[in-house]
C-alpha positions in Angstrom: 28.3 -13.7 10.1 31.9 -14.9 10.2 34.3 -12.7 12.1 37.0 -10.8 10.2 40.4 -12.4 10.1 43.2 -10.0 11.0 46.9 -10.3 10.1 49.2 -8.3 12.4 52.9 -8.2 12.9 54.2 -7.9 16.5 57.7 -6.5 17.4 59.6 -6.6 20.6 63.1 -5.4 21.6 63.4 -6.1 25.3 65.5 -4.6 28.1 68.3 -7.1 27.4 68.8 -5.5 24.0 69.9 -8.7 22.5 67.5 -9.0 19.5 64.6 -7.7 17.5 61.9 -10.3 17.6 59.2 -10.1 14.9 56.2 -12.4 14.4 53.3 -12.3 11.9 50.1 -13.7 13.5 46.6 -14.3 12.3 43.6 -13.6 14.5 40.3 -15.3 13.6 37.8 -14.8 16.4 39.4 -16.4 19.5 41.9 -18.5 17.4 45.5 -17.2 17.1 48.0 -18.7 14.6 51.6 -17.7 14.0 52.4 -17.6 10.3 56.1 -16.8 10.5 58.7 -15.2 12.8 62.2 -13.8 12.7 64.8 -12.7 15.2 67.7 -10.5 14.4 70.6 -9.7 16.7 71.0 -6.1 17.8 74.5 -5.0 17.1 76.5 -4.7 20.3 77.4 -1.1 19.4 73.8 -0.1 19.3 73.0 -2.0 22.5 75.8 -0.2 24.3 74.6 3.2 23.0 71.2 2.5 24.3 72.6 1.4 27.7 74.5 4.7 27.9 71.4 6.6 27.0 69.3 4.8 29.6 71.9 5.7 32.3 71.5 9.4 31.3 67.8 9.1 31.5 68.0 7.5 34.9 70.2 10.4 36.1 67.9 13.1 34.8 64.5 11.8 35.8 64.0 10.8 32.1 64.0 14.4 30.9 63.9 13.3 27.3 62.7 16.6 25.9 65.8 18.5 27.2 68.2 15.8 26.1 66.8 15.6 22.6 67.0 19.4 22.3 70.6 19.6 23.7 71.9 16.5 22.0 69.8 16.4 18.9 72.3 14.7 16.7 73.2 12.0 19.2 69.6 11.3 19.9 68.4 11.2 16.3 71.4 8.9 15.4 70.4 6.4 18.1 66.7 6.6 17.3 67.1 6.3 13.6 69.6 3.5 13.7 67.2 1.6 15.9 64.1 2.2 13.7 66.1 1.2 10.6 67.1 -2.1 12.2 63.5 -2.8 13.2 62.2 -2.0 9.7 64.9 -4.1 8.0 63.9 -7.0 10.2 60.2 -6.6 9.3 60.9 -6.3 5.6 63.2 -9.3 5.7 60.5 -11.4 7.4 58.0 -10.4 4.7 60.5 -11.0 1.8 61.7 -14.4 3.1 58.2 -15.7 3.5 56.7 -14.2 0.3 54.2 -12.1 2.3 52.7 -9.1 0.6 52.9 -6.1 2.9 49.4 -5.1 1.7 48.0 -8.3 3.3 49.1 -7.1 6.8 46.5 -5.0 8.6 48.9 -3.4 11.1 52.2 -3.6 12.9 52.2 -3.6 16.7 55.4 -1.9 17.8 56.4 -1.6 21.5 59.5 0.6 21.1 62.5 0.5 23.5 61.7 1.3 27.2 64.1 3.8 28.6 62.3 4.8 31.8 59.2 3.8 33.7 57.7 5.4 36.8 54.2 4.0 37.4 52.0 4.6 40.5 53.6 1.7 42.4 57.0 3.2 42.1 55.9 6.9 42.5 53.8 5.8 45.5 51.2 8.2 44.1 48.3 8.3 41.6 49.1 12.0 40.9 49.4 12.2 37.1 52.3 14.6 37.5 54.3 12.0 39.4 54.0 9.1 37.0 55.3 8.5 33.5 56.6 5.9 31.0 59.2 6.5 28.3 59.5 4.4 25.2 61.7 5.4 22.2 60.5 4.8 18.7 58.7 6.6 15.9 55.7 4.7 14.6 55.6 7.1 11.6 59.2 6.3 10.5 58.5 2.6 10.8 55.3 2.9 8.8 57.1 4.8 6.1 59.9 2.2 5.9 57.6 -0.8 5.8 54.5 0.6 4.0 52.3 -0.8 6.7 50.2 1.1 9.4 51.9 1.0 12.8 50.1 0.9 16.1 52.5 2.0 18.9 52.9 3.7 22.2 50.8 1.1 24.0 51.8 1.9 27.6 50.9 5.6 27.6 47.1 5.1 27.6 47.2 2.9 30.7 49.5 5.3 32.5 47.2 8.2 31.6 44.4 6.1 33.2 46.6 5.9 36.3 47.6 2.3 35.7 51.0 0.7 35.9 51.5 0.6 32.2 52.5 -3.0 32.7 52.4 -5.9 32.4 50.6 -6.1 29.0 50.9 -9.9 28.7 47.9 -10.9 30.9 45.2 -10.1 28.3 47.1 -11.8 25.5 47.6 -14.8 27.8 43.9 -14.8 28.5 43.2 -14.9 24.7 45.6 -17.9 24.4 44.0 -19.5 27.5 40.6 -19.7 25.7 42.2 -22.3 23.5 43.9 -24.0 26.4 40.8 -24.2 28.5 39.1 -26.2 25.7 41.9 -28.7 26.2 41.3 -28.8 30.0 44.6 -27.0 30.6 43.4 -24.8 33.5 44.1 -23.0 35.8 47.2 -21.8 34.1 50.1 -19.4 34.8 52.2 -17.8 32.0 55.8 -17.0 33.1 58.0 -14.7 31.1 61.7 -14.7 31.8 63.5 -11.8 30.3 65.7 -9.1 31.8 62.7 -8.6 34.0 60.3 -11.4 34.9 56.5 -11.2 34.8 53.6 -13.6 35.3 50.0 -13.8 34.3 47.4 -16.1 36.0 44.2 -17.2 34.3 42.1 -18.9 36.9 38.8 -18.9 38.7 37.3 -17.8 42.0 36.9 -20.8 44.3 33.5 -19.5 45.7 31.8 -18.0 42.7 33.5 -19.7 39.7 34.1 -16.3 38.2 37.0 -16.2 35.8 40.1 -14.3 37.1 42.8 -12.6 35.1 45.8 -11.3 37.1 49.3 -10.3 36.2 52.3 -8.3 37.3 56.1 -7.9 37.1 58.0 -10.1 39.5 61.4 -8.2 39.4 64.8 -9.0 37.9 65.3 -12.3 36.1 68.3 -12.3 33.7 69.5 -8.9 34.9 71.9 -9.8 37.7 73.2 -13.0 36.0 73.9 -11.2 32.8 75.5 -8.2 34.5 78.0 -10.5 36.4 78.8 -12.3 33.2 79.2 -9.1 31.2 81.3 -7.4 33.9 83.6 -10.3 34.8 83.7 -12.6 31.8 82.9 -10.3 29.0 80.1 -12.7 28.0 76.4 -11.6 27.4 75.0 -14.3 29.7 75.7 -17.6 31.4 75.3 -19.8 28.3 73.5 -23.1 29.3 74.3 -22.3 32.9 77.9 -23.4 32.5 79.3 -21.0 35.1 76.4 -21.4 37.6 76.6 -25.2 37.4 80.0 -25.2 39.0 79.0 -22.9 41.9 77.0 -23.2 45.1 74.1 -21.2 46.4 75.3 -18.7 49.1 72.2 -18.2 51.3 73.7 -15.2 53.1 74.0 -13.5 49.7 70.6 -14.7 48.7 69.1 -13.0 51.7 70.9 -9.7 50.9 69.7 -9.9 47.3 66.1 -10.4 48.4 66.2 -7.6 51.0 68.3 -4.9 49.2 68.7 -5.4 45.5 65.2 -4.3 44.2 64.5 -1.0 46.1 62.0 1.5 44.7 62.5 5.3 44.7 60.3 5.4 47.8 62.7 3.0 49.5 60.4 0.0 49.4 61.3 -3.6 48.6 59.6 -4.2 45.2 59.7 -8.0 45.7 57.4 -7.8 48.7 55.0 -5.2 47.3 51.5 -6.3 46.6 50.4 -6.3 42.9 49.5 -4.7 40.6 53.1 -3.5 40.2 55.6 -3.1 37.4 59.4 -2.7 37.7 62.2 -1.0 35.9 65.8 -2.2 35.6 67.0 1.4 36.4 66.6 0.6 40.0 68.0 -2.9 40.2 70.9 -2.5 42.6 74.2 -4.4 42.1 74.7 -4.6 45.9 78.3 -4.6 47.2 78.1 -8.3 48.2 77.4 -9.2 44.6 80.7 -7.5 43.6 82.6 -9.1 46.5 85.3 -11.2 44.8 86.1 -13.0 48.0 83.0 -15.0 46.9 83.8 -16.9 43.8 82.2 -15.8 40.5 80.7 -19.3 40.2 79.0 -19.0 43.6 77.8 -15.5 42.9 76.4 -16.5 39.5 74.8 -19.6 41.0 73.2 -17.5 43.7 71.8 -15.0 41.3 70.4 -17.8 39.2 68.6 -19.3 42.2 67.4 -15.7 43.1 65.8 -15.4 39.7 63.8 -18.6 40.2 63.2 -17.8 43.9 61.5 -14.4 43.4 59.5 -15.7 40.5 58.1 -18.5 42.7 57.7 -16.2 45.7 55.3 -14.0 43.7 52.8 -16.8 43.7 52.2 -16.0 47.4 50.3 -12.9 46.2 47.5 -15.0 44.7 44.4 -14.3 46.9 43.1 -17.2 49.0 39.8 -17.4 47.1 41.5 -17.9 43.7 42.5 -21.3 42.5 46.3 -21.9 42.3 47.7 -22.7 38.9 48.1 -26.3 38.0 49.9 -25.6 34.7 52.9 -23.3 34.3 53.7 -22.2 30.7 57.2 -20.9 30.3 58.5 -18.4 27.7 61.4 -16.0 27.4 65.1 -16.6 27.0 65.8 -16.8 30.8 64.3 -20.3 30.9 66.9 -21.6 28.5 69.3 -21.6 31.4 68.7 -25.1 32.8 70.0 -24.1 36.2 67.2 -21.6 36.7 64.6 -23.9 35.3 65.6 -26.7 37.6 65.6 -24.3 40.6 62.1 -23.0 39.7 60.7 -26.5 39.3 62.2 -27.5 42.7 60.8 -24.5 44.4 57.2 -25.0 43.0 57.3 -28.7 43.7 58.5 -28.0 47.3 61.9 -29.6 46.9 64.3 -26.7 47.4 66.0 -25.2 50.4 64.7 -21.7 51.1 65.5 -18.9 53.5 64.2 -19.7 57.0 62.0 -16.5 57.0 60.2 -17.8 53.9 59.6 -21.4 54.8 55.9 -20.9 55.5 55.4 -18.9 52.3 57.1 -21.5 50.1 55.3 -24.4 51.9 52.0 -22.7 51.0 53.1 -22.2 47.4 54.3 -25.8 46.9 52.4 -28.0 44.5 54.2 -31.4 43.9 51.8 -32.2 41.0 52.3 -28.9 39.1 53.0 -29.3 35.4 55.8 -27.0 34.2 56.5 -26.9 30.5 57.5 -24.6 27.7 54.6 -22.8 26.0 55.8 -24.4 22.7 54.6 -27.8 23.9 51.1 -26.3 23.8 51.4 -24.9 20.3 52.6 -21.3 21.2 56.1 -20.5 20.2 57.7 -19.0 23.3 60.4 -17.3 21.3 57.8 -14.9 19.9 55.4 -14.8 22.9 56.4 -11.2 23.8 56.3 -10.0 20.1 52.9 -11.7 19.7 51.5 -9.6 22.5 52.0 -6.5 20.4 50.5 -8.2 17.3 47.5 -8.9 19.5 47.4 -5.3 20.8 47.5 -4.0 17.3 44.5 -6.2 16.4 42.7 -5.1 19.6 43.4 -1.4 18.7 41.7 -2.0 15.3 38.7 -3.6 16.9 38.7 -1.2 19.9 39.1 -3.9 22.5 40.6 -2.9 25.8 44.0 -4.5 26.6 44.4 -3.4 30.2 42.0 -3.6 33.1 41.9 -2.5 36.7 42.7 -6.1 37.8 45.8 -6.4 35.5 47.4 -2.9 35.7 45.4 -1.0 38.3 44.1 1.4 35.7 40.9 3.2 36.6 38.9 1.8 33.7 39.4 -0.7 30.9 41.7 0.9 28.4 42.4 0.5 24.7 46.2 1.0 24.1 48.0 2.7 21.3 47.9 5.2 18.5 48.2 4.6 14.8 50.7 6.0 12.3 49.9 5.6 8.6 52.5 5.4 5.8 53.4 8.9 4.6 51.5 10.5 7.5 52.4 13.4 9.7 53.0 11.8 13.1 56.2 13.4 14.4 56.4 11.7 17.8 59.8 10.1 18.6 58.8 8.9 22.1 55.8 8.0 24.2 53.0 10.4 25.0 53.2 9.7 28.7 56.8 10.7 29.0 57.7 13.0 31.9 55.7 16.2 31.7 52.7 14.7 30.0 50.2 15.7 32.7 51.4 19.4 32.9 50.9 19.9 29.2 47.1 19.4 29.1 44.1 19.2 31.3 44.3 16.1 33.5 40.5 15.5 33.4 40.6 15.6 29.7 43.4 13.0 29.6 41.4 10.7 31.9 38.2 10.9 29.9 36.7 7.6 28.9 36.9 8.3 25.2 39.5 5.6 24.6 38.0 2.9 26.7 34.9 0.8 27.1 33.5 -1.7 29.6 34.6 -5.3 29.5 
């Protein structure tokens, strides 16, 4: 019997707060096809309000319940403006492409992350010490679009003591089934947003067992964008124009590597073993990065090299018995910066100068024959790769397929992510279930029951 074809919309608004990305994808067995997509800029005023809100969350251990009670009008205004923007983007996508909303099975909505404290950051698997905070009402979005919304994807994984991220690896594995048939294997998927992350679809050298791995690599666009915003009043280094005129300052690179990504438990996130996920709330603009005795051009150039450097460095965490990737598929806005792309290519091919303490590591990583290309060249639009993850998650919610596993997020069991809000329903949640305080509100053993998961 032929498998059912699902049509799902995926939505992503990343930490960079630059745009709402929406894609409508069709899922037929293992085949995934994008039907149409749309991006809409987030107004700078809304982005700035979110940034101020995130700073407050960082200063208050993400006590969203207290903030929403004390500043109800402020919070509802921010929240509602955000959901209206997302809904308008979805409705415009459907209208411009003559898509009947009734033909869409579900929307997958990630929401806006405003805080994240997984086990790797808390240095604890105590449920009371970990949380994830995403803002966004699935109910309001369902009402405004007339389509069921699956949302709050990270909470289930956190409640199963996972990292809650990254969620890309299983989607990448689904895509890889098509790539493997074209002999594109082993393959790594590299996302370059405010934070970078990677997924590896490979094989055990000794057993031929298929391997799926993935984790956050740390800041990617974050420091480059911050410098450009602070000192040039520009959102980013467009086309690498500023960085192209600068030189890599290796002393600054060393300080960035050692001190700019420090967890709450005072560990260097970059050198931590996966699984792991990061949070821009603890990316540190170290004093040396603000030192104007170093030209802005050199500081930007160094942060661009740093972005590529730590992405490449993370391939040192691949176990010795797992085949290294031969193909690298790129997606995410950060790769549009040609300086960073050229640096990453040089690092993977073994043609870049690195810090002396890392020479052996990068020598082991080097693969002069590695093929590094945009995912678009293989038929998968990189612009909507992150949004498509949540279309895939919505589809997997409908079919009750797990989307996180112990090997991808460190969760204790395979986990189906998300909850569903139906149009005109009664779901009054405005933020994620695994926000701070989730474990104290109910019995932990009940939370960790296997009711929402099944074996792979």
